[in-house]
C-alpha positions in Angstrom: -2.4 -46.7 -83.1 -4.9 -46.2 -80.2 -5.0 -42.8 -78.6 -6.3 -41.6 -75.3 -7.1 -37.9 -75.2 -6.5 -37.8 -71.5 -2.9 -39.0 -71.8 -1.9 -36.8 -74.8 -0.3 -33.5 -74.8 -2.8 -31.2 -76.4 0.0 -29.0 -77.5 1.3 -31.8 -79.7 -1.0 -31.1 -82.6 0.7 -33.4 -85.2 0.3 -36.5 -83.0 -3.3 -35.8 -82.3 -4.0 -34.8 -85.9 -2.5 -38.0 -87.2 -4.5 -40.2 -84.8 -7.8 -38.5 -85.7 -7.1 -38.5 -89.4 -7.2 -34.7 -89.8 -6.6 -34.3 -93.5 -3.2 -33.5 -95.0 -4.8 -33.4 -98.4 -5.3 -30.2 -100.3 -8.4 -28.2 -99.3 -10.0 -28.4 -102.8 -14.1 -54.6 -81.7 -12.0 -57.8 -82.7 -14.3 -58.8 -85.5 -16.2 -56.9 -88.2 -19.3 -55.2 -86.7 -22.0 -52.9 -88.2 -23.5 -52.1 -84.8 -22.6 -48.4 -85.1 -25.3 -46.0 -86.2 -25.0 -44.9 -89.8 -25.6 -41.5 -91.2 -26.4 -40.7 -94.8 -28.2 -38.1 -96.9 -31.6 -39.5 -98.0 -32.3 -38.0 -101.5 -35.9 -39.3 -101.9 -39.0 -38.0 -100.2 -40.7 -40.5 -97.8 -44.4 -40.9 -98.6 -47.0 -41.8 -96.0 -50.7 -42.2 -95.6 -52.3 -38.9 -94.4 -56.0 -38.3 -93.7 -57.4 -35.2 -95.2 -61.0 -34.3 -95.6 -62.1 -37.7 -94.5 -59.9 -39.4 -97.1 -56.6 -41.2 -96.8 -54.0 -40.0 -99.3 -50.4 -40.7 -100.0 -48.4 -37.6 -99.3 -44.9 -36.5 -98.6 -44.2 -36.9 -94.9 -40.4 -36.5 -94.9 -38.8 -34.2 -97.5 -35.9 -35.3 -99.7 -32.4 -34.1 -98.8 -32.7 -35.0 -95.1 -30.1 -36.7 -93.0 -31.1 -40.3 -92.2 -30.0 -42.2 -89.2 -29.9 -46.0 -89.3 -29.2 -47.7 -86.0 -30.0 -51.2 -87.2 -33.4 -51.3 -85.5 -35.3 -50.8 -88.8 -36.8 -47.5 -87.5 -35.1 -44.6 -89.2 -34.8 -41.0 -88.0 -34.7 -38.0 -90.3 -33.3 -34.5 -89.7 -33.1 -31.5 -92.1 -30.3 -29.9 -90.0 -27.9 -31.5 -87.5 -24.8 -30.6 -85.5 -21.9 -33.0 -86.2 -18.9 -33.2 -84.0 -16.1 -35.2 -85.8 -13.6 -37.4 -84.0 -11.9 -39.6 -86.6 -11.5 -39.8 -90.4 -10.5 -42.8 -92.5 -10.4 -43.7 -96.2 -11.2 -46.9 -98.1 -12.5 -48.3 -101.4 -15.7 -50.3 -102.0 -17.3 -51.9 -105.0 -20.8 -53.3 -105.7 -20.7 -56.8 -106.9 -24.1 -58.0 -108.3 -25.2 -61.6 -108.1 -26.3 -63.5 -111.2 -29.6 -64.1 -109.3 -30.9 -63.0 -105.9 -29.7 -65.2 -103.0 -32.0 -67.0 -100.5 -32.4 -63.7 -98.6 -33.4 -61.8 -101.7 -30.1 -59.9 -101.9 -29.1 -58.8 -105.4 -25.4 -58.4 -104.6 -22.9 -57.4 -102.1 -20.2 -54.7 -101.4 -16.6 -55.7 -101.3 -14.4 -53.4 -99.3 -10.8 -52.6 -98.6 -9.2 -51.8 -95.3 -9.3 -48.3 -93.9 -6.3 -46.1 -94.0 -5.8 -42.9 -92.0 -3.3 -41.5 -94.5 -4.7 -39.7 -97.6 -1.4 -39.9 -99.4 -1.2 -43.7 -98.9 -4.8 -43.9 -100.0 -4.0 -42.2 -103.3 -0.6 -43.7 -104.0 -0.5 -47.2 -102.5 -2.3 -50.4 -103.3 -4.7 -51.2 -100.4 -5.7 -54.8 -99.6 -9.3 -55.8 -99.8 -11.4 -58.7 -98.6 -11.3 -60.6 -101.9 -7.5 -61.2 -101.6 -6.8 -58.4 -104.1 -6.1 -54.7 -104.0 -8.3 -51.6 -104.2 -11.4 -53.7 -104.8 -10.1 -54.3 -108.4 -9.3 -50.7 -109.2 -6.1 -50.6 -111.3 -3.2 -48.8 -109.6 -1.1 -46.0 -111.1 -1.7 -42.6 -112.5 -3.8 -42.4 -115.7 -2.3 -39.8 -118.0 -5.1 -39.8 -120.6 -8.6 -41.2 -119.9 -9.2 -41.6 -123.6 -6.5 -44.2 -123.9 -8.0 -46.4 -121.2 -10.0 -49.4 -122.6 -13.7 -49.3 -122.1 -13.7 -52.3 -119.8 -11.1 -50.8 -117.6 -13.1 -47.5 -117.5 -16.1 -49.3 -116.3 -14.1 -51.1 -113.6 -12.6 -47.8 -112.3 -16.0 -46.2 -112.3 -17.5 -49.1 -110.3 -14.9 -48.7 -107.5 -15.8 -45.9 -105.2 -13.6 -43.9 -102.9 -15.0 -43.7 -99.5 -14.4 -40.9 -96.9 -15.5 -42.3 -93.6 -16.0 -39.7 -90.8 -16.7 -40.9 -87.3 -18.3 -38.5 -84.8 -21.2 -37.7 -82.7 -24.5 -36.1 -83.9 -27.0 -34.1 -81.8 -30.4 -32.7 -82.6 -33.4 -31.5 -80.6 -36.1 -33.3 -82.8 -36.4 -35.7 -85.7 -39.0 -37.0 -88.1 -40.1 -40.6 -88.2 -41.1 -42.5 -91.4 -44.7 -41.5 -90.7 -43.8 -37.8 -90.4 -44.2 -37.7 -86.7 -42.1 -35.1 -85.0 -40.3 -36.5 -81.9 -38.6 -34.2 -79.4 -35.3 -35.3 -77.9 -32.9 -34.3 -75.1 -30.2 -33.5 -77.7 -27.9 -36.3 -76.6 -24.8 -37.1 -78.7 -25.1 -40.2 -80.9 -21.9 -41.9 -82.1 -22.2 -42.4 -85.9 -20.2 -43.3 -89.0 -20.8 -41.3 -92.2 -19.4 -43.0 -95.3 -19.3 -40.7 -98.2 -19.0 -42.1 -101.8 -20.3 -39.3 -104.0 -17.3 -37.4 -105.5 -18.7 -33.9 -104.9 -19.7 -34.7 -101.3 -16.3 -36.3 -100.9 -14.6 -33.0 -101.8 -17.1 -30.8 -100.0 -16.5 -32.6 -96.7 -12.8 -32.8 -97.3 -12.6 -29.0 -97.7 -14.6 -28.6 -94.5 -12.4 -30.9 -92.5 -9.3 -29.2 -93.9 -10.2 -26.1 -92.0 -9.2 -27.9 -88.8 -5.6 -28.3 -90.0 -5.5 -24.8 -91.5 -6.4 -23.3 -88.1 -4.4 -25.8 -86.0 -7.5 -27.2 -84.3 -8.5 -30.8 -83.5 -11.8 -32.4 -84.7 -13.6 -32.6 -81.3 -12.9 -29.0 -80.5 -15.4 -27.7 -83.0 -18.6 -29.0 -84.4 -20.1 -28.7 -88.0 -23.6 -27.4 -88.7 -25.0 -29.5 -91.6 -27.8 -28.9 -94.0 -28.2 -29.9 -97.6 -28.7 -28.3 -101.0 -30.3 -30.1 -104.0 -30.0 -29.9 -107.7 -32.1 -31.6 -110.4 -30.7 -34.6 -112.3 -31.5 -35.5 -115.9 -33.9 -38.2 -114.8 -36.0 -35.7 -112.9 -34.9 -36.7 -109.4 -33.0 -34.5 -107.0 -29.4 -34.9 -105.9 -28.5 -33.4 -102.6 -25.1 -32.5 -101.3 -24.0 -31.6 -97.8 -23.7 -27.9 -96.8 -21.2 -27.9 -93.9 -20.4 -24.8 -91.8 -17.5 -25.4 -89.4 -18.1 -23.5 -86.2 -14.4 -22.7 -85.9 -14.9 -19.6 -83.7 -16.8 -21.6 -81.1 -14.6 -24.0 -79.2 -15.9 -27.1 -77.5 -14.0 -28.0 -74.3 -12.8 -31.6 -74.2 -14.7 -33.5 -71.5 -12.9 -36.3 -69.7 -13.2 -39.2 -69.6 -16.2 -39.1 -72.0 -14.4 -37.7 -75.1 -11.4 -40.1 -74.6 -13.8 -43.0 -74.4 -15.6 -41.9 -77.6 -12.4 -41.6 -79.5 -11.2 -45.0 -78.3 -14.6 -46.5 -79.3 -14.2 -45.3 -82.9 -10.6 -46.5 -83.0 -11.6 -50.0 -81.7 -14.3 -50.2 -84.3 -11.9 -49.4 -87.1 -9.3 -51.8 -85.7 -11.9 -54.6 -85.6 -13.1 -53.8 -89.2 -9.5 -53.8 -90.5 -8.7 -57.1 -88.7 -11.7 -58.7 -90.4 -10.7 -57.5 -93.9 -7.0 -58.4 -93.4 -8.0 -62.0 -92.3 -10.2 -62.4 -95.3 -7.4 -61.1 -97.5 -4.9 -63.6 -96.0 -7.3 -66.4 -96.7 -8.0 -65.6 -100.3 -4.8 -64.0 -101.5 -3.4 -65.9 -104.4 -0.2 -63.9 -104.6 3.0 -64.9 -102.9 3.5 -63.5 -99.4 4.6 -60.0 -99.2 8.3 -59.3 -99.1 9.4 -57.9 -95.7 9.6 -54.3 -97.1 6.2 -54.6 -98.6 4.8 -55.9 -95.3 6.1 -52.8 -93.6 4.2 -50.6 -95.9 0.9 -52.5 -95.3 1.4 -52.5 -91.5 2.1 -48.7 -91.6 -1.4 -47.9 -92.5 -3.5 -50.7 -91.1 -4.4 -49.9 -87.4 -4.6 -53.5 -86.0 -3.1 -54.3 -82.7 
C-alpha cells in the first residue's frame, strides 16, 4: 500500500499509522536494491596513523559507539550524536549462511532474508516467506513452551535466525568524522537511510521509543529522535553499545510538501522492490505445493507489492 502524505487526511491517524508501520506492539524500486544509505552503531574504535613528536603512531581517531553511515561509496561517516526523523518501520528475518570455503570474491558466506512485513502481530505469529523458498529463514514456527525441551540443533537454528527491525527515515548532523579522524562540517541536510536492528536489546529499546508515537497519537515524521549510545563491557573485553533514543515529542515538525510525501513514497517503493525480489526468489525455489487460496490471501495481506 503506497501512501501520499499530501492526499491523506491527517486526522485519520489509524490509516497513517498503519502505512508508516507505527508499532502496535507492547511498549516493553522493481528489483532488489541496496543503494539506500545504511546506518548502524559501530562498536569498535577506528585506528589511524597520527604524527606526534615527529613519530607516526597508531591511535584511536574515531571512538567506539559511534553511528556509522555507509552510502556504498566505501567512505564511511561517523557521528557520536545524530537527529533521526523516522518515516517507516518494517520487520523481517535474516540468517547468516557460511560457505564451506570463501568464494571467488573472498566472501565467507551470505545472508538469507525474508520479506518485510509492516504488521508486528503477523511478524510474530505467521510464517513469512524467504528467498530460499522456505519460511522465516529456517526458524521453526510456533510458540516454545519450554526452551529446555528444545533439541540442541533446533536451539542453534533458532539462535542463528535474527529478528530485524528496519526503520527508514532521514538523519541530519552538522559535522562528522572520517576514517582518518578528520572533522567535516556539513549543512545539516537530511539524508535518507535504513537502520536494520538485529541486537535483541536494541530491538526492544527502539521499539519502546517508537511506541511513544502511538501512545501520544503522533505520526513518525512529526517528531525526530535524538540518538546517542551507551556502552557496557563484554566478557571478551570488547564494548557493546546500545542506542539511547530521546523522542522529541514536545517539539513538532511541520510536514513539508511535497518533500515529505516524496520521502515516504521513496521508502515505500524501496520496500516494494525488495519484497518483489524476495517473493520472486521464493516462487522459483519453493518445493511446497502452491498456496491454497486462503493461505495466499494471508501472504498478500502483509507483502506490499503492487
